[in-house]
DSSP file (Angstrom, degrees, kcal/mol; ACC not computed):
  #  RESIDUE AA STRUCTURE BP1 BP2  ACC     N-H-->O    O-->H-N    N-H-->O    O-->H-N    TCO  KAPPA ALPHA  PHI   PSI    X-CA   Y-CA   Z-CA
    1    1 A M              0   0    0      0, 0.0     2,-0.4     0, 0.0     0, 0.0   0.000 360.0 360.0 360.0 141.0  -17.1  -50.5   53.4
    2    2 A R        -     0   0    0      1,-0.1     2,-0.3     0, 0.0     0, 0.0  -0.663 360.0-118.6 -89.7 133.3  -14.4  -50.3   50.7
    3    3 A K        -     0   0    0     -2,-0.4     2,-0.4     1,-0.1    -1,-0.1  -0.552  23.6-126.4 -74.0 134.6  -13.4  -46.8   49.7
    4    4 A T        -     0   0    0     -2,-0.3     2,-0.2     1,-0.0   131,-0.1  -0.626  22.5-131.7 -79.6 126.1  -14.1  -45.9   46.1
    5    5 A S        -     0   0    0     -2,-0.4   130,-0.2     1,-0.1    -1,-0.0  -0.569   7.2-153.6 -80.1 150.2  -11.0  -44.6   44.4
    6    6 A T  S    S+     0   0    0     -2,-0.2   128,-1.8   128,-0.2     2,-0.3   0.432  78.7  48.7-100.9  -0.3  -11.3  -41.4   42.3
    7    7 A T  S    S-     0   0    0    126,-0.2     2,-0.2   137,-0.1   126,-0.1  -0.875  72.7-143.7-131.5 162.7   -8.5  -42.2   40.0
    8    8 A N     >  -     0   0    0     -2,-0.3     4,-2.4    -3,-0.0   136,-0.2  -0.613  37.6 -93.2-115.8 177.6   -7.5  -45.3   38.0
    9    9 A S  H  > S+     0   0    0    134,-2.0     4,-2.3     1,-0.2     5,-0.2   0.844 123.5  55.0 -67.1 -35.0   -4.4  -47.0   37.1
   10   10 A V  H  > S+     0   0    0      2,-0.2     4,-1.5     1,-0.2    -1,-0.2   0.898 110.2  46.0 -59.3 -43.4   -4.2  -45.0   33.7
   11   11 A Q  H  > S+     0   0    0      2,-0.2     4,-2.8     1,-0.2    -2,-0.2   0.901 113.5  49.7 -73.6 -42.3   -4.4  -41.7   35.5
   12   12 A R  H  X S+     0   0    0     -4,-2.4     4,-2.5     1,-0.2     5,-0.2   0.921 109.0  50.7 -64.1 -40.2   -1.9  -42.7   38.1
   13   13 A A  H  X S+     0   0    0     -4,-2.3     4,-2.2     2,-0.2     5,-0.2   0.885 110.1  50.9 -58.4 -43.9    0.5  -43.8   35.5
   14   14 A Y  H  X S+     0   0    0     -4,-1.5     4,-2.8    -5,-0.2     5,-0.2   0.983 110.3  50.0 -54.5 -61.7    0.1  -40.5   33.7
   15   15 A M  H  X S+     0   0    0     -4,-2.8     4,-1.8     1,-0.2    -2,-0.2   0.866 111.7  47.4 -42.2 -51.1    0.7  -38.6   37.0
   16   16 A L  H  X S+     0   0    0     -4,-2.5     4,-2.2     2,-0.2    -1,-0.2   0.851 111.1  50.9 -68.4 -37.0    3.9  -40.5   37.8
   17   17 A A  H  X S+     0   0    0     -4,-2.2     4,-2.1    -5,-0.2     5,-0.2   0.946 111.9  47.4 -65.1 -47.5    5.3  -40.2   34.3
   18   18 A K  H  X S+     0   0    0     -4,-2.8     4,-1.7    -5,-0.2    -2,-0.2   0.848 112.9  47.0 -69.1 -33.2    4.8  -36.5   34.3
   19   19 A A  H  X S+     0   0    0     -4,-1.8     4,-2.2    -5,-0.2    -1,-0.2   0.881 110.1  54.5 -77.2 -36.1    6.3  -36.0   37.8
   20   20 A H  H  X S+     0   0    0     -4,-2.2     4,-1.7     2,-0.2    -2,-0.2   0.896 109.8  46.3 -60.8 -44.4    9.3  -38.1   36.8
   21   21 A L  H  X S+     0   0    0     -4,-2.1     4,-2.1     1,-0.2    -1,-0.2   0.876 111.8  52.2 -67.3 -37.0   10.0  -36.0   33.7
   22   22 A Q  H  X S+     0   0    0     -4,-1.7     4,-2.1    -5,-0.2    -2,-0.2   0.914 106.6  52.0 -64.7 -39.8    9.6  -32.9   35.8
   23   23 A T  H  X S+     0   0    0     -4,-2.2     4,-2.1     1,-0.2    -2,-0.2   0.897 111.4  47.1 -63.6 -39.1   12.1  -34.1   38.3
   24   24 A L  H  X S+     0   0    0     -4,-1.7     4,-2.0     2,-0.2    -1,-0.2   0.864 109.1  53.9 -72.5 -34.9   14.6  -34.8   35.7
   25   25 A R  H  X S+     0   0    0     -4,-2.1     4,-1.9     2,-0.2    -2,-0.2   0.840 108.7  51.2 -63.7 -33.5   14.0  -31.4   34.0
   26   26 A E  H  X S+     0   0    0     -4,-2.1     4,-2.0     2,-0.2    -2,-0.2   0.913 107.2  51.3 -71.9 -39.6   14.7  -29.8   37.4
   27   27 A Q  H  X S+     0   0    0     -4,-2.1     4,-1.4     1,-0.2    -2,-0.2   0.905 108.3  53.5 -62.6 -37.4   18.0  -31.8   37.7
   28   28 A E  H  X S+     0   0    0     -4,-2.0     4,-1.8     1,-0.2     3,-0.3   0.916 108.6  49.3 -65.9 -40.4   18.9  -30.4   34.2
   29   29 A I  H  X S+     0   0    0     -4,-1.9     4,-3.1     1,-0.2     5,-0.3   0.906 106.6  56.9 -63.7 -38.3   18.2  -26.8   35.5
   30   30 A E  H  X S+     0   0    0     -4,-2.0     4,-2.0     1,-0.2    -1,-0.2   0.846 105.6  49.7 -62.4 -32.3   20.4  -27.5   38.5
   31   31 A I  H  X S+     0   0    0     -4,-1.4     4,-1.9    -3,-0.3    -1,-0.2   0.899 113.3  46.3 -77.5 -42.3   23.2  -28.3   36.3
   32   32 A E  H  X S+     0   0    0     -4,-1.8     4,-1.6     1,-0.2    -2,-0.2   0.855 111.0  50.9 -66.2 -34.8   22.7  -25.2   34.4
   33   33 A K  H  X S+     0   0    0     -4,-3.1     4,-2.4     2,-0.2    -2,-0.2   0.868 111.3  51.3 -66.4 -38.9   22.4  -23.1   37.5
   34   34 A A  H  X S+     0   0    0     -4,-2.0     4,-3.0    -5,-0.3    -2,-0.2   0.909 109.2  48.5 -65.3 -40.5   25.7  -24.7   38.6
   35   35 A Y  H  X S+     0   0    0     -4,-1.9     4,-1.3     2,-0.2    -1,-0.2   0.848 111.5  50.3 -59.6 -41.8   27.4  -23.9   35.5
   36   36 A I  H  <>S+     0   0    0     -4,-1.6     5,-2.6     2,-0.2    -2,-0.2   0.877 113.4  45.0 -62.5 -49.8   26.1  -20.3   35.7
   37   37 A A  H ><5S+     0   0    0     -4,-2.4     3,-1.5     1,-0.2    -2,-0.2   0.942 112.2  52.9 -68.7 -49.4   27.4  -19.8   39.3
   38   38 A A  H 3<5S+     0   0    0     -4,-3.0    -1,-0.2     1,-0.3    -2,-0.2   0.793 115.2  38.7 -53.0 -33.6   30.7  -21.5   38.5
   39   39 A H  T 3<5S-     0   0    0     -4,-1.3    -1,-0.3    -5,-0.1    -2,-0.2   0.346 108.4-122.7-105.0   7.2   31.5  -19.2   35.6
   40   40 A G  T < 5 -     0   0    0     -3,-1.5     2,-0.4     1,-0.2    -3,-0.2   0.885  42.7-177.0  59.7  36.7   30.0  -16.0   37.3
   41   41 A I      < +     0   0    0     -5,-2.6     2,-0.4    -6,-0.1    -1,-0.2  -0.560   9.6 164.9 -76.5 125.2   27.6  -15.3   34.5
   42   42 A H        -     0   0    0     -2,-0.4     6,-0.2     6,-0.2     2,-0.1  -0.983  33.5-118.3-135.7 145.2   25.5  -12.3   34.8
   43   43 A N    >   -     0   0    0      4,-2.9     3,-2.7    -2,-0.4    12,-0.1  -0.359  40.7 -96.9 -74.2 162.7   23.4  -10.4   32.2
   44   44 A A  T 3  S+     0   0    0      1,-0.3    -1,-0.1     2,-0.1     0, 0.0   0.855 124.7  57.1 -53.7 -31.0   24.1   -6.7   31.2
   45   45 A D  T 3  S-     0   0    0      2,-0.1    -1,-0.3     1,-0.1     3,-0.1   0.521 120.9-106.9 -86.5   4.6   21.5   -5.6   33.7
   46   46 A G  S <  S+     0   0    0     -3,-2.7     2,-0.2     1,-0.3    -2,-0.1   0.369  75.4 130.1  97.1  -6.0   23.2   -7.3   36.5
   47   47 A T        -     0   0    0     -5,-0.1    -4,-2.9     1,-0.0    -1,-0.3  -0.576  57.1-121.7 -85.7 152.1   20.9  -10.2   37.0
   48   48 A T        -     0   0    0     -2,-0.2    -6,-0.2    -6,-0.2   -11,-0.0  -0.769  30.9-117.3 -82.8 123.0   21.9  -13.8   37.3
   49   49 A P        -     0   0    0      0, 0.0     3,-0.1     0, 0.0   -13,-0.1  -0.344  11.0-148.4 -63.9 140.0   20.3  -16.0   34.7
   50   50 A E  S    S-     0   0    0      1,-0.2     2,-0.3   -14,-0.0   -17,-0.1   0.670  81.9  -1.3 -86.1 -14.7   18.0  -18.7   36.3
   51   51 A A  S >  S-     0   0    0    -19,-0.1     3,-2.4     1,-0.1     4,-0.2  -0.954  85.3 -91.3-161.4 166.7   18.9  -21.1   33.4
   52   52 A V  G >  S+     0   0    0      1,-0.3     3,-2.7    -2,-0.3    13,-0.1   0.908 118.6  61.7 -56.7 -46.3   20.9  -21.1   30.3
   53   53 A Y  G 3  S+     0   0    0      1,-0.3    -1,-0.3    -3,-0.1     8,-0.0   0.587  96.0  61.8 -59.4  -8.1   18.2  -19.9   28.1
   54   54 A Y  G <  S+     0   0    0     -3,-2.4     2,-0.4     7,-0.0    -1,-0.3   0.433  74.0 114.4 -93.9  -1.2   18.0  -16.8   30.1
   55   55 A I    <   -     0   0    0     -3,-2.7    -7,-0.0    -4,-0.2     6,-0.0  -0.577  48.7-166.0 -72.4 123.1   21.6  -15.7   29.2
   56   56 A K        +     0   0    0     -2,-0.4     2,-0.5     4,-0.0    -1,-0.2   0.835  62.8  86.7 -83.9 -36.9   21.3  -12.6   27.1
   57   57 A D  S  > S-     0   0    0      1,-0.1     4,-3.4     2,-0.1     5,-0.2  -0.518  70.2-148.4 -69.2 121.2   24.9  -12.5   25.7
   58   58 A E  H  > S+     0   0    0     -2,-0.5     4,-2.2     1,-0.2    -1,-0.1   0.883  93.7  45.5 -54.1 -47.5   24.9  -14.7   22.6
   59   59 A A  H  > S+     0   0    0      2,-0.2     4,-2.4     1,-0.2    -1,-0.2   0.893 114.9  47.5 -71.0 -44.9   28.5  -15.9   22.8
   60   60 A T  H  > S+     0   0    0      1,-0.2     4,-2.9     2,-0.2     5,-0.3   0.936 111.9  52.8 -69.0 -45.5   28.2  -16.7   26.6
   61   61 A F  H  X S+     0   0    0     -4,-3.4     4,-2.8     1,-0.2    -2,-0.2   0.904 108.7  48.8 -53.6 -42.7   24.9  -18.5   25.8
   62   62 A D  H  X S+     0   0    0     -4,-2.2     4,-2.9    -5,-0.2    -1,-0.2   0.952 112.7  47.0 -61.4 -49.6   26.5  -20.6   23.1
   63   63 A R  H  X S+     0   0    0     -4,-2.4     4,-2.8     1,-0.2     5,-0.2   0.940 114.3  47.9 -59.7 -47.8   29.4  -21.6   25.4
   64   64 A A  H  X S+     0   0    0     -4,-2.9     4,-2.8     1,-0.2     5,-0.4   0.933 112.0  50.2 -59.1 -43.5   26.9  -22.4   28.3
   65   65 A C  H  X S+     0   0    0     -4,-2.8     4,-2.7    -5,-0.3     5,-0.3   0.933 112.2  46.3 -65.2 -42.8   24.7  -24.4   26.1
   66   66 A E  H  X S+     0   0    0     -4,-2.9     4,-1.3     1,-0.2    -1,-0.2   0.880 116.3  42.8 -60.4 -38.2   27.6  -26.4   24.7
   67   67 A A  H  X S+     0   0    0     -4,-2.8     4,-1.5    -5,-0.2    -2,-0.2   0.845 116.8  46.8 -83.0 -28.0   29.2  -27.1   28.0
   68   68 A T  H  X S+     0   0    0     -4,-2.8     4,-2.5    -5,-0.2    -2,-0.2   0.887 112.2  51.8 -72.6 -42.9   25.8  -27.9   29.9
   69   69 A E  H  X S+     0   0    0     -4,-2.7     4,-1.8    -5,-0.4    -1,-0.2   0.882 108.5  50.1 -52.5 -42.4   24.6  -30.1   27.0
   70   70 A A  H  X S+     0   0    0     -4,-1.3     4,-2.9    -5,-0.3    -1,-0.2   0.910 112.7  46.9 -68.5 -42.2   27.8  -32.1   27.1
   71   71 A E  H  X S+     0   0    0     -4,-1.5     4,-2.1     1,-0.2     6,-0.3   0.887 112.0  49.7 -65.2 -40.8   27.5  -32.6   30.9
   72   72 A I  H  <>S+     0   0    0     -4,-2.5     6,-2.0     2,-0.2     5,-0.5   0.775 115.8  43.7 -72.4 -27.5   23.8  -33.6   30.8
   73   73 A E  H ><5S+     0   0    0     -4,-1.8     3,-1.9     4,-0.2     6,-0.3   0.944 112.2  51.8 -76.5 -54.7   24.7  -36.1   28.0
   74   74 A N  H 3<5S+     0   0    0     -4,-2.9    -2,-0.2     1,-0.3    -3,-0.2   0.769 108.1  50.6 -58.9 -34.2   27.8  -37.4   29.7
   75   75 A C  T 3<5S-     0   0    0     -4,-2.1    -1,-0.3    -5,-0.1    -2,-0.1   0.427 114.2-112.3 -86.3   4.4   26.1  -38.1   33.1
   76   76 A G  T <>5S+     0   0    0     -3,-1.9     4,-1.8    -5,-0.1     5,-0.2   0.341  85.2 119.3  94.0  -9.3   23.2  -40.0   31.5
   77   77 A L  H  ><S+     0   0    0     -5,-0.5     4,-2.8    -6,-0.3    -4,-0.2   0.853  74.1  53.7 -61.1 -38.4   20.5  -37.4   32.4
   78   78 A Q  H  > S+     0   0    0     -6,-2.0     4,-2.6     1,-0.2    -1,-0.2   0.944 108.1  48.1 -68.7 -43.1   19.7  -36.8   28.7
   79   79 A A  H  > S+     0   0    0     -6,-0.3     4,-1.8    -7,-0.2    -1,-0.2   0.904 112.9  49.5 -58.6 -44.5   19.1  -40.4   28.0
   80   80 A E  H  X S+     0   0    0     -4,-1.8     4,-2.7     1,-0.2     5,-0.2   0.923 109.6  51.3 -57.5 -50.9   16.9  -40.5   31.1
   81   81 A I  H  X S+     0   0    0     -4,-2.8     4,-3.0     1,-0.2    -2,-0.2   0.911 108.5  51.4 -57.8 -43.2   15.0  -37.4   29.9
   82   82 A Q  H  X S+     0   0    0     -4,-2.6     4,-1.5     1,-0.2    -1,-0.2   0.878 113.3  45.2 -66.0 -33.7   14.4  -39.2   26.4
   83   83 A E  H  X S+     0   0    0     -4,-1.8     4,-2.4    -5,-0.2    -2,-0.2   0.939 112.4  52.1 -72.3 -41.4   13.0  -42.3   28.3
   84   84 A A  H  X S+     0   0    0     -4,-2.7     4,-2.7     1,-0.2    -2,-0.2   0.901 108.7  49.4 -58.6 -50.5   10.9  -40.1   30.5
   85   85 A K  H  X S+     0   0    0     -4,-3.0     4,-2.3    -5,-0.2    -1,-0.2   0.917 111.8  49.4 -59.1 -39.5    9.4  -38.2   27.4
   86   86 A K  H  X S+     0   0    0     -4,-1.5     4,-2.1     1,-0.2    -2,-0.2   0.889 110.8  48.9 -77.3 -34.7    8.5  -41.5   25.8
   87   87 A A  H  X S+     0   0    0     -4,-2.4     4,-2.3     2,-0.2    -1,-0.2   0.882 111.4  50.8 -65.6 -37.6    6.9  -42.8   29.0
   88   88 A V  H  X S+     0   0    0     -4,-2.7     4,-2.3   -71,-0.2    -2,-0.2   0.937 111.6  47.2 -68.0 -42.5    4.9  -39.5   29.2
   89   89 A K  H  X S+     0   0    0     -4,-2.3     4,-1.7     1,-0.2    -2,-0.2   0.838 112.7  48.6 -65.5 -34.8    3.7  -40.0   25.6
   90   90 A D  H  X S+     0   0    0     -4,-2.1     4,-2.3     2,-0.2    -1,-0.2   0.877 112.0  50.9 -66.2 -43.5    2.8  -43.6   26.2
   91   91 A A  H  X S+     0   0    0     -4,-2.3     4,-1.2     2,-0.2    -2,-0.2   0.846 110.1  48.1 -59.0 -40.3    0.9  -42.4   29.2
   92   92 A E  H  X S+     0   0    0     -4,-2.3     4,-2.4     2,-0.2    -1,-0.2   0.907 109.3  54.5 -65.1 -44.8   -0.9  -39.8   27.2
   93   93 A D  H  X S+     0   0    0     -4,-1.7     4,-2.7     1,-0.2    -2,-0.2   0.910 109.2  46.2 -58.1 -44.1   -1.8  -42.3   24.6
   94   94 A A  H  X S+     0   0    0     -4,-2.3     4,-1.6     2,-0.2    -1,-0.2   0.773 110.0  54.4 -75.7 -21.4   -3.3  -44.6   27.3
   95   95 A M  H  X S+     0   0    0     -4,-1.2     4,-2.3     2,-0.2    -2,-0.2   0.849 111.5  46.5 -78.0 -33.0   -5.3  -41.6   28.8
   96   96 A I  H  X S+     0   0    0     -4,-2.4     4,-3.4     2,-0.2     5,-0.3   0.959 111.1  49.3 -66.6 -54.6   -6.7  -40.9   25.4
   97   97 A A  H  X S+     0   0    0     -4,-2.7     4,-1.6     1,-0.2    -2,-0.2   0.895 114.1  48.2 -51.2 -43.6   -7.6  -44.6   24.7
   98   98 A Y  H  X S+     0   0    0     -4,-1.6     4,-1.7     2,-0.2    -1,-0.2   0.960 112.2  47.8 -66.4 -50.9   -9.3  -44.7   28.1
   99   99 A G  H  X S+     0   0    0     -4,-2.3     4,-0.9     1,-0.2     3,-0.4   0.944 113.6  47.8 -54.2 -47.2  -11.2  -41.4   27.4
  100  100 A L  H >< S+     0   0    0     -4,-3.4     3,-0.5     1,-0.2    -1,-0.2   0.884 107.4  56.9 -56.6 -36.8  -12.3  -42.7   23.9
  101  101 A S  H 3< S+     0   0    0     -4,-1.6    -1,-0.2    -5,-0.3    -2,-0.2   0.827 113.3  40.9 -73.1 -26.0  -13.5  -46.0   25.5
  102  102 A I  H 3< S+     0   0    0     -4,-1.7    -1,-0.2    -3,-0.4    -2,-0.2   0.476  91.2 111.4-100.5  -0.1  -15.7  -44.2   27.7
  103  103 A A  S << S-     0   0    0     -4,-0.9     5,-0.1    -3,-0.5    -3,-0.0  -0.448  82.5 -96.4 -69.2 140.8  -17.0  -41.6   25.3
  104  104 A P    >>  -     0   0    0      0, 0.0     3,-2.1     0, 0.0     4,-1.1  -0.283  36.7-119.3 -64.6 141.2  -20.5  -41.7   24.2
  105  105 A A  H 3> S+     0   0    0      1,-0.3     4,-0.7     2,-0.2     3,-0.5   0.840 108.7  66.1 -49.1 -35.0  -20.7  -43.7   20.8
  106  106 A G  H 34 S+     0   0    0      1,-0.2    -1,-0.3     2,-0.1     4,-0.2   0.800 114.3  26.9 -57.1 -31.7  -22.1  -40.7   19.0
  107  107 A I  H <> S+     0   0    0     -3,-2.1     4,-2.4     2,-0.1    -1,-0.2   0.364  95.5  90.7-115.0  -0.5  -19.0  -38.6   19.5
  108  108 A R  H  X S+     0   0    0     -4,-1.1     4,-2.5    -3,-0.5     5,-0.2   0.892  85.9  50.8 -71.4 -37.7  -16.3  -41.1   19.7
  109  109 A A  H  X S+     0   0    0     -4,-0.7     4,-2.1     1,-0.2     5,-0.2   0.934 112.6  49.7 -65.1 -46.8  -15.4  -41.3   16.0
  110  110 A T  H  > S+     0   0    0     -4,-0.2     4,-2.3     1,-0.2    -2,-0.2   0.931 113.2  45.0 -59.3 -47.0  -15.2  -37.4   15.9
  111  111 A L  H  X S+     0   0    0     -4,-2.4     4,-3.0     2,-0.2     5,-0.2   0.871 111.3  53.0 -66.5 -32.9  -12.8  -37.4   19.1
  112  112 A E  H  X S+     0   0    0     -4,-2.5     4,-1.0     1,-0.2    -2,-0.2   0.945 114.5  43.5 -71.6 -37.2  -10.7  -40.3   17.7
  113  113 A R  H  X S+     0   0    0     -4,-2.1     4,-1.6    -5,-0.2    -2,-0.2   0.872 114.4  50.6 -61.6 -43.8  -10.3  -38.2   14.5
  114  114 A G  H  X S+     0   0    0     -4,-2.3     4,-2.8     1,-0.2     8,-0.4   0.913 104.1  54.8 -61.5 -49.3   -9.7  -35.1   16.4
  115  115 A V  H  < S+     0   0    0     -4,-3.0    -1,-0.2     1,-0.2    -2,-0.2   0.798 112.6  45.2 -60.2 -27.5   -7.0  -36.5   18.7
  116  116 A K  H  < S+     0   0    0     -4,-1.0    -1,-0.2    -5,-0.2    -2,-0.2   0.868 122.2  34.9 -85.5 -29.5   -4.9  -37.6   15.6
  117  117 A E  H  < S+     0   0    0     -4,-1.6     2,-0.4     1,-0.2    -2,-0.2   0.598 116.3  49.8-101.0 -13.7   -5.4  -34.4   13.6
  118  118 A N    >X  -     0   0    0     -4,-2.8     4,-2.3     1,-0.1     3,-0.6  -0.929  53.6-162.4-139.6 111.6   -5.4  -31.7   16.3
  119  119 A Y  H 3> S+     0   0    0     -2,-0.4     4,-2.6     1,-0.2     5,-0.2   0.883  96.2  54.8 -47.0 -47.8   -2.9  -31.1   19.2
  120  120 A T  H 3> S+     0   0    0      1,-0.2     4,-2.0     2,-0.2    -1,-0.2   0.820 108.8  45.1 -55.4 -41.8   -5.3  -29.0   21.0
  121  121 A I  H <> S+     0   0    0     -3,-0.6     4,-2.4    -7,-0.3    -1,-0.2   0.895 110.3  55.5 -67.5 -46.7   -8.0  -31.5   21.0
  122  122 A R  H  X S+     0   0    0     -4,-2.3     4,-2.2    -8,-0.4    -2,-0.2   0.948 110.2  47.7 -55.3 -54.6   -5.4  -34.2   22.0
  123  123 A L  H  X S+     0   0    0     -4,-2.6     4,-2.6     1,-0.2    -1,-0.2   0.878 109.9  51.7 -53.0 -46.4   -4.5  -32.0   25.0
  124  124 A K  H  X S+     0   0    0     -4,-2.0     4,-2.3     2,-0.2    -1,-0.2   0.871 108.3  50.3 -63.5 -38.3   -8.1  -31.4   26.0
  125  125 A V  H  X S+     0   0    0     -4,-2.4     4,-2.3     2,-0.2     5,-0.2   0.925 110.7  48.3 -67.0 -43.4   -9.0  -35.0   26.0
  126  126 A I  H  X S+     0   0    0     -4,-2.2     4,-2.2    -5,-0.2    -2,-0.2   0.892 112.6  51.0 -63.5 -35.4   -6.0  -35.8   28.2
  127  127 A D  H  X S+     0   0    0     -4,-2.6     4,-2.2     2,-0.2    -2,-0.2   0.926 111.4  46.9 -66.2 -44.2   -7.0  -32.9   30.6
  128  128 A A  H  < S+     0   0    0     -4,-2.3     4,-0.5     1,-0.2    -1,-0.2   0.848 113.5  46.7 -69.4 -35.3  -10.6  -34.1   30.8
  129  129 A V  H >< S+     0   0    0     -4,-2.3     3,-0.7     2,-0.2    -1,-0.2   0.894 111.3  53.8 -70.9 -40.5   -9.6  -37.7   31.5
  130  130 A F  H 3< S+     0   0    0     -4,-2.2    -2,-0.2     1,-0.2    -3,-0.2   0.876 112.9  42.8 -61.1 -37.0   -7.0  -36.4   34.1
  131  131 A H  T 3< S+     0   0    0     -4,-2.2    -1,-0.2    -5,-0.1    -2,-0.2   0.553  90.0 120.3 -82.0 -11.5   -9.7  -34.5   36.0
  132  132 A L    <   -     0   0    0     -3,-0.7     2,-1.0    -4,-0.5     3,-0.1  -0.397  61.4-141.2 -62.7 127.9  -12.2  -37.3   35.7
  133  133 A D    >   -     0   0    0      1,-0.2     3,-2.0    -2,-0.2     4,-0.2  -0.779  17.1-163.7 -82.3  97.2  -13.6  -38.8   38.9
  134  134 A V  G >  S+     0   0    0   -128,-1.8     3,-2.5    -2,-1.0    -1,-0.2   0.755  78.9  75.8 -63.5 -19.9  -13.5  -42.4   37.7
  135  135 A S  G 3  S+     0   0    0      1,-0.3    -1,-0.3  -130,-0.2  -129,-0.1   0.684  92.8  58.2 -57.7 -16.2  -15.9  -43.5   40.7
  136  136 A T  G <  S+     0   0    0     -3,-2.0     2,-0.6  -130,-0.1    -1,-0.3   0.583  85.1  93.0 -91.5  -8.5  -18.6  -41.8   38.5
  137  137 A V    <   -     0   0    0     -3,-2.5     2,-0.5    -4,-0.2     4,-0.1  -0.744  69.2-146.9 -92.4 127.1  -17.9  -44.1   35.5
  138  138 A K        -     0   0    0     -2,-0.6    -2,-0.1     1,-0.2    -3,-0.0  -0.816  67.4 -22.7 -95.1 117.1  -20.2  -47.2   35.5
  139  139 A G  S    S+     0   0    0     -2,-0.5    -1,-0.2     1,-0.1    -2,-0.0   0.338 115.0  86.1  68.6  -0.2  -18.7  -50.4   34.0
  140  140 A K        +     0   0    0      2,-0.1     2,-0.1   -38,-0.0    -1,-0.1  -0.157  62.0 132.6-125.9  44.0  -16.1  -49.0   31.9
  141  141 A G        -     0   0    0     -4,-0.1     2,-0.3    -6,-0.0     3,-0.0  -0.429  48.9-137.5 -85.6 160.1  -13.2  -48.7   34.4
  142  142 A V        -     0   0    0     -2,-0.1    -2,-0.1     1,-0.1    -1,-0.0  -0.751  58.2 -62.8-103.1 166.0   -9.7  -49.6   34.3
  143  143 A T              0   0    0     -2,-0.3  -134,-2.0     1,-0.2  -133,-0.2  -0.199 360.0 360.0 -57.7 129.5   -8.3  -51.1   37.4
  144  144 A A              0   0    0   -136,-0.2    -1,-0.2  -135,-0.1  -137,-0.1   0.464 360.0 360.0 -70.8 360.0   -8.5  -48.8   40.4
């Protein structure tokens, strides 16, 4: 007996795109942490900032931003992040398109309008499709 998948290719592409962007963001934070450690940066209360945006001293923050942004740009990470953001946006659009394709005809037009005009509705549709068990959808699937 063939096991029925609970996710489809659209959902998996979305998960992979989000995970890839998160991995790149973590690399960005590691560059910032390395800069903070190398320069012995501490806040006035003695804490070590976890990332550049946690640096409380404005001048130190500005120097750290400039230096880490340059490093992130020079190593190609910024370009990778931009590509990953586009991939996430494309994956979100595919999630919305799939969600709208399986929505009941009576509410489809309202949802189509809503995802274009309201960011919260867009996020809710993406979340609903993400959590959808596609094995429960009859005849309107995307490849498993």
